[in-house]
Wavefront OBJ file of the C-alpha trace (Angstrom):
o trace
v 23.389 22.133 36.537
v 20.073 20.578 37.446
v 18.426 21.475 34.130
v 20.857 19.538 31.888
v 20.659 16.549 34.254
v 16.855 16.590 34.044
v 17.007 16.902 30.264
v 19.402 13.972 29.981
v 17.188 11.875 32.241
v 14.107 12.791 30.185
v 15.805 11.980 26.882
v 17.073 8.658 28.189
v 13.553 7.743 29.368
v 12.139 8.685 25.961
v 14.831 6.606 24.250
v 14.036 3.637 26.492
v 10.401 3.821 25.413
v 10.968 4.372 21.669
v 13.964 2.063 21.155
v 12.196 -1.299 21.745
v 9.605 -0.449 19.092
v 12.356 0.191 16.556
v 14.326 -2.905 17.505
v 11.289 -5.190 17.283
v 10.493 -3.960 13.753
v 12.335 -6.592 11.708
v 12.864 -6.562 7.962
v 10.170 -8.165 5.825
v 11.548 -11.351 4.315
v 9.416 -12.666 1.447
v 9.576 -16.181 -0.059
v 10.839 -16.243 -3.654
v 8.863 -18.563 -5.952
v 11.194 -20.780 -7.984
v 11.188 -24.305 -9.354
v 14.795 -25.060 -8.352
v 16.010 -24.788 -4.760
v 19.796 -24.455 -4.554
v 19.774 -23.411 -0.892
v 21.172 -25.621 1.896
v 18.802 -27.969 3.719
v 16.246 -26.156 5.853
v 16.490 -22.910 3.875
v 14.610 -21.650 0.855
v 15.012 -18.794 -1.640
v 13.882 -15.459 -0.182
v 13.986 -11.788 -1.142
v 15.117 -9.010 1.161
v 14.694 -5.552 -0.373
v 14.944 -6.988 -3.889
v 17.984 -9.209 -3.250
v 17.486 -12.964 -3.662
v 19.302 -15.155 -1.121
v 18.713 -18.191 1.122
v 16.883 -18.040 4.443
v 13.532 -18.475 6.136
v 10.706 -16.071 5.223
v 8.685 -14.231 7.874
v 5.896 -13.251 5.431
v 3.318 -15.606 3.934
v 2.889 -13.846 0.562
v 5.517 -13.251 -2.103
v 6.702 -9.730 -2.856
v 4.965 -9.791 -6.233
v 1.656 -10.717 -4.577
v 2.020 -7.895 -2.061
v 2.736 -5.290 -4.738
v -0.044 -6.440 -7.112
v -2.844 -3.904 -7.307
v -6.449 -5.062 -7.216
v -8.291 -4.904 -10.503
v -10.561 -1.901 -10.729
v -14.172 -2.473 -11.667
v -14.836 -1.056 -15.125
v -18.049 0.879 -15.399
v -19.983 0.838 -18.618
v -20.978 4.171 -20.098
v -24.704 4.747 -20.003
v -26.027 6.532 -23.047
v -29.319 8.336 -22.622
v -31.629 9.024 -25.507
v -32.264 12.762 -25.865
v -35.754 13.883 -25.011
v -37.845 15.169 -27.893
v -38.099 18.942 -28.044
v -41.602 20.262 -27.356
v -42.600 23.877 -27.770
v -45.060 25.316 -25.328
v -45.769 28.497 -27.235
v -46.895 29.431 -30.707
v -44.204 31.045 -32.853
v -44.651 34.796 -33.064
v -46.000 35.220 -29.516
v -44.162 37.303 -26.977
v -41.460 35.268 -25.227
v -41.028 32.797 -28.100
v -38.029 33.022 -30.331
l 1 2 3 4 5 6 7 8 9 10 11 12 13 14 15 16 17 18 19 20 21 22 23 24 25 26 27 28 29 30 31 32 33 34 35 36 37 38 39 40 41 42 43 44 45 46 47 48 49 50 51 52 53 54 55 56 57 58 59 60 61 62 63 64 65 66 67 68 69 70 71 72 73 74 75 76 77 78 79 80 81 82 83 84 85 86 87 88 89 90 91 92 93 94 95 96 97
């Protein structure tokens, strides 16, 4: 009987520690750039998981700006001139082909 009670107490303590971190993690609400604002006063167009609606954003950048990848630096190909072939032995000697 004591073992299940201890397990329940341990699980409840773990839940008390982990639960606030999950509750405080709120959804990212991005502003939606548009020229026309049809939202009520005090609200603006926002996107929540791809859905456009009215509200107040909690992010400073738009979703498109967040998902944009930085431009990679393009490296130019370096072409090296081949070195001239020099023979160090006379043809017909041993070791020369």
